[in-house]
N, C-alpha and C positions, 0 to 999 in steps of 0.2 A: 860722221861725215858720208857724202858719194866721195867713190875712191872709182878712179880709172881701172883698166885690168888690162893685158894680153891673155891671151889662150895658151897655153903650153902641148894640150894635146884636145881632142875635141870626138866625137862622136861614141861616144860613152853612154851605157844604159847607165849606172851609178855609180860614183867611183865614189871611194870610205877609205880610212884607213890611211892616210898617205904618211909617208916614211923617209927620212933622209939617212943615205947611208952612200959612203966611200962615192961623195960626187954623184950619185943618182935620188932621184922624187921614186920611190916604190910607191905600189898604192892600188887595192884590189877595186873591180868592176865587178856587184854583185850576178849580175844577171847574165853578161860574158861567162861566167867561171870561171874568169879567169884573175890572176895577180901580175903587176906588170911594173915595168920600170924606164923612167926615162929620163934624159937627160933637162938641165931647165932649161933649157934651150927651146925643148918638144923635140927634139933631134934624137933620133938611135932609140926609137920605141923598141922596149924588148918583154916580150912573152916570157917572165920567168916562172909560171906554175900553172897547170890548170884545175880546176876544183870544181865536181864539178855539182856538188852541194852546197856552192856559195858562199865565196872566199868574205871573210869581211876582216878582224885585227891580225896585226903582224909585228911581227918582231924576231930577233937572234940570238942563240944560243953564243956559248962565248966562245966557241969555238967556229963560227960563222954559219951555220943550217939554219934555214931561215924555217921561222917557225908558220904557220897562217892557221885561220881558224876557219875551222869549216864547220857553217850556219846549222845547215836544215839534218844532218845529223848529228851536232852535237859532240866534235870530236876536234882538234887538234893538229894538226897534219906536217910530218918535217922533211922538209928536201934535204935529201942526203947531201955528200960532194960529188957526188955522179948525176943527180940531176932524180932520183928516184923520189916517188914520193912514198910514205909511210906514215903511220896512226902513230903519234907521240903520247896522245891521251884520247881518253872515250869518256865524257861526262856524262854521255846517257842517262846515268842513274842517279845523276847529280843535279842538272840544270832543270828546268823547269819549261824551260821556249827556249827560241832559237838561241844559242851562241851568239856573241855580237864581237865588245873592241877585248884591246888584247894589251898590257904594258907587260915587258920581261927585263925583270932584274941586273944587274950585270956578274949573277950567280947563274943564271940561265930558267930562274924560276918566273914562269908565267901567271897573272892576276888577269883572268877572263871572269866576263861579266855574261849575264845573259839576260832576255826579254824577260822571263818571270812569270807571262800568257802570252798566248794568242791572240796579238794585236792584229792581221789582219782577218782571222775568223771569228773575231767582234766577239772575245771573250772578256768575262770583269779585267780590271786592269788587280794585279797585283804584287806588292812589295817581292825582293826576289835576292840571292844572294852574290858576293863575290865568291869565284873558288882560287886556289894555287895551285899550280902544278908542276913537282918539284922536276929537276932534268930529267929523274927515272920515270916518269912518268905517270910517278901518284897525286889524286885530286885530293884535297883537305878544302872545306869551307873556311873563311878567314875571316867574314861577312855579313852578317846577314840585314837584313828589312834596308834593302835600298831599292829605290823607286827609278828602276830600270838603268843600271849603274854603265857609265858609258863613257867616255874618253880620258880612260884612265891614263898617268902619267906618274912620273918618279921624279923627284928633284935632286939636283945632286945631294942636297943634306938627307936623303932615305929618307923621303914624307910622299907616300903615297896621298896623289889625290883622284878622287872618283866624280864624276857628273854624277847626278842624280837625276836624267833627262826631265822627268815629269813628279819633281820634288822640288821645282826651284833654290834649289843650292849644288852644292859643292862639298863632297866632304873629305877629310883629312884623314890621313894614319899616322902614324910613327911606325917605321918597318926595324922588324928586330934582326940581330944575325942571323937567326933561323928562320927569317922570314915570316911572323906571325905580323898580323895588323893593332898595334897597341894604341891607347891615348885618342880614340876614336872623336873627333871634332867637326864641327863646321865650319867649314873655311870660306865660306862666302852661302850669304842668301839672299837670296832675291826675291822670294815672299812669302807668302802661306804655304806650309806641308799640305796640297791639295788632297781631300780625302779619299778613301780607297773603296773603287767599287765602278760604277757604271764610265767606260775610259772615255768617251767624248764629255761626261760631267769633269773629269780628272781634267783633259785638254782646256776648258772654260776656264782653269784656275791656273793653267801654267802663263807664268811669267815669260822669263826664261827657259827656254827647251837648251838646254846644252849639250849637244851633241855631240862627237868629235873637240879634242884642242891639242896645246902642244905651249910649250912652257919658251917664251924668249930668253935671250940673252943676260935682261934686267930682272929676271923675278918673276914676271906676268905670267899671265895664264891666259893666250887667245882659246876663246869658247867659240865654236859655230852656233847660234842661236837660232833652230832650226826652226822658228814656227813663226822668227820677223827677219828672216832673209839680212841678215848683220854680222857680223862677226864682232866681238865683245873685246877688251885685254882689260881682264880683274885681277887687282890685286887682292892679297889678305887681308879679309874685312866684309867685300863686297862689294869695292866702292871698284864704278866702271872709269877706268882711265882712258881710252880710246872705245870710237865706235866707229866703224866704213862698214857702210851698205853698197854690196857690189853692182845691185838691181836684177838679182838671181837668188834663191836659192838659194842657201850653204850648209855643207854639213859634216865636214871636218876639215883640219888643215893643218900643217905642218910650214914647220921653217928650214930651211937649208938655205947655204949661199949666200944667205943676209937678206933672204926675200921669203914674206909670206906668202904659203900656195892656198891652194883652198879648193876641196872638192864640189863641184856645183851644179845644180838640177832643177827644169823650173819648180818638180815638189818633192815628197820621198815616197810617196804610193807605188806598191808595186805593180802593180797592170799595165799604168799609162810608162812606166821606167822600163818594165821588162819589153812594152811593146814599143820602143820608142830609142835612137840614140839622140837623145837630146842633151846626155850629160856631161863634164868637163872637167878640168881641172884649169883655173887661174893662175894669173899669178898678180897681185895686188901691191905690193911695197915693198921698198927695201928700208930696213927698220936699225932703229941706233944702234951701237955697237954696246958693250957691258961697261 
């Protein structure tokens, strides 16, 4: 269904990785190199950190320090309690493309994906891995053969869900007490798995380009479909229980204070997004309680 929405923040380049914490919505703006936060009304916009090599996924350690993916130099940065920025982990010898989205568990272990190939440089598409970064900065590969891991979330039951943006599926793992991923399975399938090879050929086979996502209070997974300007509420097994079409491209989402927020822009292409400030964060609708 179509949906009216209100604009919370405008004049962004390309917002991603929205997170709700302490009554504020945090987000990254790729091409301004900033992480910011805002009240749900759109007031009190604050710059939380500057990340010259392009910020993406966000999360917090148990003591409240902020972790930020730095995409282009393949690092995770940490904002200390005094506001200084330090390198938390360097994935330069592990990731095969720009780092991307990230989820952090209650123990401070970060699960981070990467592109796996040079998407903007015209390289052939290739699967890649998901890595775990322990609180001490140790990097461990925990899953492989993922087709653009994205939108990672961890359920209250300890299940890690990862969107495979160019794989037409959401994959699930059980999290062990030591942070390993076991019992790999398909949580939702939207179409056949596209063949590996020319990226444009891969795109032609994508049914749902599952980008950023968030869990709702009733156990559903809201997914931003980057290819079809819509948000989908998906349940285990792949049923699409709800669909919202806001009339613009949507690339990530978060729930806070009973409201579904989305990162919006005309498209996801780097050159036009870098050159313009047409991105925004929109508030879509109030959600039913659990």
